[in-house]
C-alpha positions in Angstrom: 172.4 -56.0 -25.4 170.8 -53.8 -28.0 174.0 -51.8 -28.5 175.9 -55.0 -28.9 173.5 -56.5 -31.5 173.7 -53.2 -33.3 177.5 -53.2 -33.4 177.5 -56.7 -34.8 175.0 -55.8 -37.6 176.9 -52.7 -38.4 180.2 -54.6 -38.5 178.8 -57.3 -40.7 177.0 -54.9 -43.1 178.8 -51.5 -43.1 176.2 -50.1 -45.7 173.4 -50.2 -43.0 175.5 -48.4 -40.5 174.4 -44.8 -41.4 170.8 -45.5 -41.3 170.8 -47.6 -38.2 172.8 -44.9 -36.5 169.7 -42.6 -36.8 167.3 -45.2 -35.2 167.8 -44.1 -31.4 166.9 -40.5 -32.4 163.8 -41.6 -34.5 162.9 -43.7 -31.6 163.2 -40.9 -29.1 161.3 -38.5 -31.3 158.5 -41.0 -31.9 158.3 -41.8 -28.3 158.0 -38.1 -27.4 155.3 -37.7 -30.0 153.3 -40.6 -28.7 154.0 -39.2 -25.1 152.8 -35.8 -26.0 149.7 -37.2 -28.0 148.9 -39.4 -25.1 149.2 -36.5 -22.6 147.1 -34.3 -24.8 144.4 -37.0 -25.2 144.5 -37.5 -21.4 144.1 -33.8 -20.8 141.4 -33.5 -23.4 139.5 -36.3 -21.8 139.9 -34.9 -18.4 138.9 -31.4 -19.6 135.8 -32.7 -21.3 134.8 -34.7 -18.2 135.2 -31.7 -16.0 133.5 -29.3 -18.5 130.6 -31.7 -18.5 130.5 -31.7 -14.8 130.9 -27.9 -14.8 128.1 -27.4 -17.3 125.9 -29.7 -15.2 126.7 -27.7 -12.1 126.2 -24.5 -13.8 122.8 -25.7 -15.1 121.9 -26.8 -11.6 123.0 -23.4 -10.3 121.0 -21.4 -12.8 117.9 -23.6 -12.1 118.4 -23.0 -8.4 118.9 -19.3 -9.1 115.7 -19.3 -11.2 113.8 -21.1 -8.4 115.1 -18.7 -5.9 114.1 -15.7 -8.1 110.7 -17.1 -8.4 110.4 -17.5 -4.7 111.6 -13.9 -4.1 109.1 -12.7 -6.6 106.4 -14.8 -5.0 107.5 -13.7 -1.5 107.7 -10.0 -2.6 104.2 -10.3 -4.2 102.9 -11.8 -1.0 104.5 -9.0 1.1 103.1 -6.4 -1.2 99.7 -7.9 -1.1 99.7 -8.2 2.6 100.7 -4.5 2.9 97.8 -3.6 0.4 95.4 -5.8 2.5 96.5 -3.9 5.6 96.1 -0.6 3.9 92.6 -1.4 2.5 91.4 -2.5 6.0 92.8 0.6 7.6 91.7 3.2 5.0 88.6 2.1 3.3 85.5 0.8 4.9 82.9 1.4 2.2 80.3 -1.1 1.2 82.5 -2.3 -1.7 85.5 -3.0 0.4 85.0 -6.7 1.1 84.6 -7.6 -2.6 87.6 -5.5 -3.5 89.7 -7.2 -0.8 88.5 -10.6 -1.8 89.3 -10.0 -5.5 92.9 -8.9 -4.6 93.4 -12.0 -2.4 92.1 -14.4 -5.0 94.1 -12.7 -7.7 97.3 -13.1 -5.8 96.6 -16.6 -4.7 96.2 -17.6 -8.4 99.4 -15.8 -9.2 101.3 -17.6 -6.5 100.1 -21.0 -7.7 100.6 -20.3 -11.4 96.9 -20.9 -12.1 94.2 -18.8 -13.7 91.0 -20.2 -12.2 89.7 -19.9 -8.7 87.2 -18.4 -6.2 86.9 -17.0 -2.7 83.8 -17.7 -0.6 82.9 -16.5 2.9 80.9 -18.7 5.4 77.6 -16.9 6.4 77.4 -17.9 10.1 73.6 -17.6 10.1 72.6 -19.6 7.1 75.6 -21.9 7.2 76.2 -21.3 3.4 79.3 -20.3 1.5 78.8 -16.9 0.0 80.7 -16.3 -3.2 82.6 -13.1 -2.8 85.1 -13.2 -5.7 85.7 -15.4 -8.8 88.4 -15.5 -11.5 87.6 -17.3 -14.8 84.9 -19.2 -12.9 81.1 -18.8 -13.1 79.0 -18.6 -10.0 76.8 -21.4 -11.3 79.9 -23.8 -11.3 80.6 -22.8 -7.7 77.0 -23.5 -6.7 77.0 -26.9 -8.5 80.0 -27.9 -6.3 78.1 -27.4 -3.1 77.9 -24.2 -1.1 76.0 -25.6 1.9 78.4 -26.1 4.8 79.3 -29.8 5.1 77.7 -30.7 1.7 79.2 -31.1 -1.7 82.8 -30.8 -2.7 83.2 -27.3 -1.4 81.0 -27.7 1.7 82.7 -30.9 2.8 86.2 -29.5 2.5 85.1 -26.3 4.4 83.7 -28.6 7.2 87.0 -30.6 7.4 89.0 -27.4 7.7 92.2 -28.7 6.1 93.8 -28.1 2.8 92.6 -30.7 0.3 94.0 -31.5 -3.1 91.9 -33.4 -5.7 94.4 -34.8 -8.3 91.9 -35.9 -10.9 88.4 -34.5 -10.9 87.5 -36.4 -14.0 87.5 -39.6 -11.7 85.6 -38.0 -8.8 82.0 -39.4 -8.8 80.8 -36.4 -6.8 81.4 -34.1 -9.8 80.5 -36.5 -12.6 78.7 -34.7 -15.4 79.7 -31.2 -14.4 81.6 -29.0 -16.7 84.6 -27.8 -14.6 87.3 -25.3 -15.5 90.1 -27.6 -14.6 90.9 -31.2 -13.8 92.9 -30.7 -10.5 91.7 -28.7 -7.5 93.1 -27.4 -4.3 90.8 -26.1 -1.6 92.3 -23.9 1.3 90.1 -23.2 4.3 90.1 -19.7 5.7 90.3 -20.2 9.5 90.5 -18.0 12.5 91.7 -20.3 15.3 89.2 -23.2 15.1 86.4 -21.2 13.4 85.9 -21.6 9.6 85.5 -18.3 8.0 85.5 -19.3 4.3 87.2 -21.3 1.5 89.7 -20.5 -1.3 89.6 -22.7 -4.4 92.4 -23.0 -7.1 91.9 -25.0 -10.3 94.6 -26.3 -12.5 94.1 -27.3 -16.2 95.9 -30.7 -16.2 95.2 -33.8 -13.9 97.8 -34.6 -11.3 99.0 -31.0 -11.2 101.9 -30.5 -8.9 101.0 -27.9 -6.3 104.5 -27.1 -5.0 105.1 -27.4 -1.3 106.7 -24.0 -1.1 104.0 -22.2 -2.9 101.4 -24.0 -0.6 103.3 -22.5 2.3 103.1 -19.1 0.8 99.4 -19.5 0.1 98.9 -20.6 3.8 100.4 -17.4 4.9 98.2 -15.4 2.6 95.1 -17.3 3.7 95.9 -16.7 7.4 96.4 -13.0 7.1 93.5 -12.5 4.7 91.2 -14.3 7.2 92.2 -11.8 9.9 91.8 -8.9 7.5 88.3 -10.0 6.6 87.4 -10.5 10.2 88.8 -7.1 11.1 86.8 -5.6 8.4 83.6 -7.1 9.8 84.5 -6.0 13.3 85.2 -2.5 12.1 82.0 -2.3 10.1 80.2 -3.2 13.3 82.0 -0.5 15.3 81.3 2.0 12.4 77.6 1.2 12.8 77.8 1.8 16.5 79.6 5.1 16.0 77.0 6.2 13.4 74.2 5.5 15.8 76.1 7.4 18.5 76.5 10.3 16.2 72.9 10.3 15.2 71.7 10.1 18.8 74.0 13.0 19.8 72.8 15.1 16.9 69.2 14.5 17.8 69.8 15.5 21.3 71.6 18.7 20.3 68.6 19.6 18.1 65.7 18.1 19.9 63.3 20.6 18.3 64.1 19.2 14.9 63.0 15.9 13.5 65.0 12.9 12.8 63.8 13.0 9.2 65.6 16.4 8.8 68.9 15.0 9.8 68.4 12.1 7.6 67.8 14.6 4.8 70.9 16.6 5.6 72.9 13.3 5.6 71.4 12.2 2.3 72.3 15.5 0.5 75.8 15.6 2.2 76.6 12.2 0.8 75.1 12.9 -2.6 77.1 16.2 -3.1 80.3 14.5 -1.9 79.9 11.6 -4.3 79.1 14.0 -7.1 82.3 15.9 -6.4 84.3 12.6 -6.6 85.1 12.4 -2.8 85.8 8.7 -1.7 82.8 7.0 0.2 84.9 7.0 3.4 85.3 10.8 3.3 81.7 11.2 2.3 80.7 9.5 5.5 82.6 12.1 7.5 81.0 15.0 5.5 77.6 13.5 6.6 78.7 13.5 10.3 80.1 17.0 10.0 76.8 18.2 8.6 74.7 16.9 11.5 77.3 17.8 14.2 78.2 21.3 12.9 76.3 23.0 15.8 77.8 20.9 18.6 80.0 23.9 19.7 76.9 25.9 20.5 75.9 23.4 23.1 77.2 25.5 25.9 76.0 28.9 24.6 73.6 30.8 26.8 70.0 30.0 26.1 69.3 33.6 25.9 71.7 34.0 22.9 70.4 30.9 21.1 66.8 32.0 21.3 67.2 35.7 21.0 64.5 37.1 18.7 66.4 40.3 17.8 69.9 41.2 16.6 72.9 40.0 18.5 75.2 42.4 20.3 78.9 42.5 19.3 79.8 40.6 22.5 77.1 38.0 21.8 78.3 37.7 18.2 81.8 36.9 19.4 80.4 34.2 21.6 78.6 32.6 18.6 81.8 32.8 16.5 83.6 30.6 19.0 81.3 27.8 18.3 83.2 26.2 15.3 86.4 26.1 17.4 84.6 24.5 20.3 82.9 22.0 18.0 86.3 21.1 16.5 87.9 20.6 19.9 85.0 18.4 21.1 85.0 16.0 18.0 88.8 15.9 18.0 88.6 14.1 21.4 87.0 11.1 19.6 89.5 9.3 17.4 86.9 8.0 15.1 85.7 11.6 14.4 89.0 13.3 13.7 88.4 14.0 10.1 85.2 15.7 11.1 87.0 18.4 13.2 88.3 20.6 10.4 85.0 20.3 8.5 83.3 21.9 11.5 86.0 24.3 12.2 85.9 25.9 8.8 82.3 25.6 7.8 81.6 29.4 8.6 84.5 30.4 6.3 83.4 32.3 3.2 84.5 31.8 -0.5 85.6 35.4 -0.6 87.6 35.2 2.6 85.2 37.2 4.8 84.1 34.4 7.1 85.5 33.1 10.4 87.4 31.8 12.4 90.6 32.1 10.0 89.5 34.1 7.0 90.2 31.3 4.6 89.1 31.9 1.0 88.4 29.8 -2.1 90.0 26.3 -2.2 92.0 27.1 1.0 88.6 26.0 2.7 88.3 22.2 3.0 85.9 20.8 0.5 84.0 19.1 3.3 83.5 22.5 5.1 82.3 24.0 1.8 79.6 21.4 1.5 78.6 21.7 5.2 78.3 25.4 4.6 75.8 25.2 1.8 73.7 22.6 3.5 73.7 24.3 6.8 72.6 27.6 5.2 69.8 25.9 3.3 68.7 24.1 6.4 68.7 27.2 8.5 66.8 29.2 5.9 64.1 26.6 5.6 63.6 26.2 9.4 61.9 28.5 11.8 64.2 30.6 13.9 63.5 32.9 16.9 64.0 36.0 14.8 62.3 34.9 11.6 60.0 32.4 9.9 61.3 29.7 7.6 61.7 30.7 4.0 60.1 28.7 1.1 62.6 26.4 -0.6 62.6 28.2 -3.9 63.5 31.4 -2.1 66.2 29.6 -0.2 67.6 28.3 -3.4 67.7 31.8 -5.0 69.6 33.1 -1.9 72.2 30.3 -2.4 72.6 31.1 -6.0 73.0 34.9 -5.1 75.7 34.1 -2.6 77.6 31.7 -4.8 81.1 33.1 -5.4 80.9 35.4 -2.3 79.9 33.3 0.6 79.6 29.8 -1.0 81.7 27.7 -3.4 79.8 28.1 -6.8 80.5 24.5 -7.7 79.0 23.1 -4.4 76.0 25.3 -4.9 75.5 24.2 -8.4 75.8 20.5 -7.4 73.4 20.9 -4.5 70.8 22.6 -6.7 71.1 20.0 -9.4 70.6 17.1 -6.9 67.8 19.1 -5.2 66.0 19.5 -8.4 66.4 15.8 -9.3 65.0 14.7 -5.9 62.2 17.3 -6.1 60.8 15.6 -9.1 60.6 12.2 -7.2 58.4 13.6 -4.5 54.8 14.2 -5.4 54.3 17.3 -3.2 57.3 18.8 -4.8 59.1 19.3 -1.5 62.7 17.9 -1.8 63.7 19.1 1.6 61.8 18.3 4.8 61.2 21.4 7.0 59.1 22.5 9.8 58.5 26.1 8.8 55.6 27.6 6.7 56.2 29.2 3.3 56.2 33.1 3.6 58.2 36.0 2.4 59.6 37.1 5.8 62.8 39.1 5.6 65.4 37.4 7.8 68.2 38.9 9.9 71.3 37.5 11.6 71.0 34.4 9.3 74.7 34.0 8.6 75.5 34.0 12.4 72.9 31.5 13.2 73.1 28.7 10.7 
């Protein structure tokens, strides 16, 4: 129809023919332009919509990755902490261990929850009070104001309930009205062993209605459970340690019935003091104490005639005496708790110049514990009556130690002992810093080095 009309118009008006002959081409080009433009706009719209979705998905993915990384960091921190807790419980049982362990637990708990303020309390089973063991950015006075009596106050009531409690807004809690608190939200986590309450962990947050995330709470629960077990094991080990100490003391007294308990206590005192002065850990200092009072255990099966012989020993008798350190080492090595004591006893007759026994060790080849035992054993022997001589005065014994420093004894150990001895001597009115049974005289002694 369009072609027919166009033909009529062209026939009627030949001047328009040329122009109108181009209209189908223009129409086609225009149509293609509009089609391309529409397609481009459609694609652009589709692209923008999908890019927006992609960006949103990417953002969600990055947030998810960030949360995952945070969880991994928290989990790694928890794993490392639990490993450290285990290591502390196994390796260090000094008086400061529980506070150190508690501080580590509290610090990690605050890190997991992203908070800076908290406390860790242990329940004293006798007094039924929460004892503050560690705090972070929190005064003990504030803890006390929140109630440390089991079943009373904010802390005490929560400990009694034995479940995690979250206080969203402390400013509206009448129980703490008027108190200056370090935060406006609070989470309390009980430390439980089965159904027995062992303590309480508190975490404060600055703002009210703080969101304590569920995942972090689960991590904190793991920490609380393992920490409770560690603290309990620490207490059990401490009790076991006391039992072993008493056993060692009883054994040492039985081996040296003629010597007073006070003398053993004096030996232990100096052993610990010297070990601490020489920067040995408390756990090792304890074993040096034990080695000092058990050093003669290998002589327990020696012939009484040899032990109490007033004159010089024969070469054969001397060989029997020299077997004592090895026998003592073998004996204590049968007791797992005393394993570190064995080498200290074995080498306590070694000399600094290498002329001792049983292995001819010299200088720093000799364990430090053995070097300490050697000096104390010598001083003890010199200031005690023996079958072959009378006890020496303490001043003369000190001179003898100084003379033998660098040959028989470690000079540093001798110097340290003399320094501590002089300090302790000033504290005692009679001027006797080492308890002994013998009288002061100038007797020349023989066989000393084989008998101490």
